[in-house]
C-alpha positions, -999 to 999 in steps of 0.1 A, spaced: -423 -110 -107 -413 -97 -76 -397 -125 -60 -377 -127 -95 -364 -93 -92 -353 -97 -56 -337 -129 -69 -317 -111 -97 -305 -81 -77 -291 -107 -44 -275 -125 -78 -260 -100 -88 -251 -81 -63 -238 -119 -51 -214 -107 -85 -202 -79 -80 -189 -86 -39 -173 -117 -59 -153 -96 -86 -145 -65 -55 -104 -64 -50 -97 -72 -17 -67 -61 4 -57 -97 -8 -57 -90 -38 -40 -57 -33 -8 -75 -14 -4 -100 -40 3 -78 -67 23 -53 -43 48 -79 -24 77 -81 -33 90 -109 -59 123 -115 -43 127 -135 -14 144 -110 17 140 -81 -2 112 -56 8 86 -38 -13 79 3 -2 49 21 -11 39 57 -6 7 70 -5 3 107 -10 -33 123 -10 -26 138 -47 -42 173 -38 -30 186 0 5 169 -1 28 189 -21 46 159 -40 82 173 -40 85 175 -3 68 143 0 94 127 -24 125 145 -8 114 137 26 106 98 9 139 96 -4 159 108 25 144 78 50 151 51 24 176 64 11 197 68 46 228 42 52 206 28 82 177 15 52 201 10 26 229 -12 50 193 -31 64 168 -35 36 174 -54 5 144 -32 -14 129 -47 -49 105 -17 -54 94 22 -43 65 31 -54 51 62 -47 14 62 -57 -15 95 -55 -43 77 -40 -68 104 -63 -56 86 -93 -85 64 -110 -63 45 -127 -49 27 -99 -57 -11 -105 -68 -14 -62 -88 9 -39 -62 14 -19 -75 43 1 -104 14 12 -81 -13 11 -58 -4 39 -75 25 61 -56 49 47 -61 79 65 -25 101 68 -6 118 35 18 104 34 14 65 45 39 39 38 35 -1 36 65 -21 37 58 -55 27 74 -92 20 70 -120 -3 36 -123 11 23 -97 38 23 -61 49 52 -57 81 51 -19 80 19 1 77 28 46 90 20 80 84 54 89 96 75 78 72 109 78 103 89 48 116 110 32 91 141 36 110 123 17 138 118 -9 118 152 -13 108 162 -15 146 136 -43 157 146 -60 124 183 -61 131 171 -78 170 
């Protein structure tokens, strides 16, 4: 009986692991669907960081002439890490430790992950080279 119980437990844990979303799953859903365009996700803690100043800062950076003239942005999404209705455990999958955290993706992968929104300026400078 113990062997059957142990076997069932191993099978159950394997099934759970197989059903758990991966970072690759999240990237596939977050990535830009348009070639040559980028998706931007800004993650915030949902509690300690005040949303309005965060939005103001994010929009100031993203809507700056430097970024708007250099990057074609197909999607901007603000995500609360405390929202249990999110499709992925972003905090765990991307090891997010700062609020805010910006993630920039092309059609395939993460190109930038940073806790400093102004790092987007450096990304633009480096992409232009």
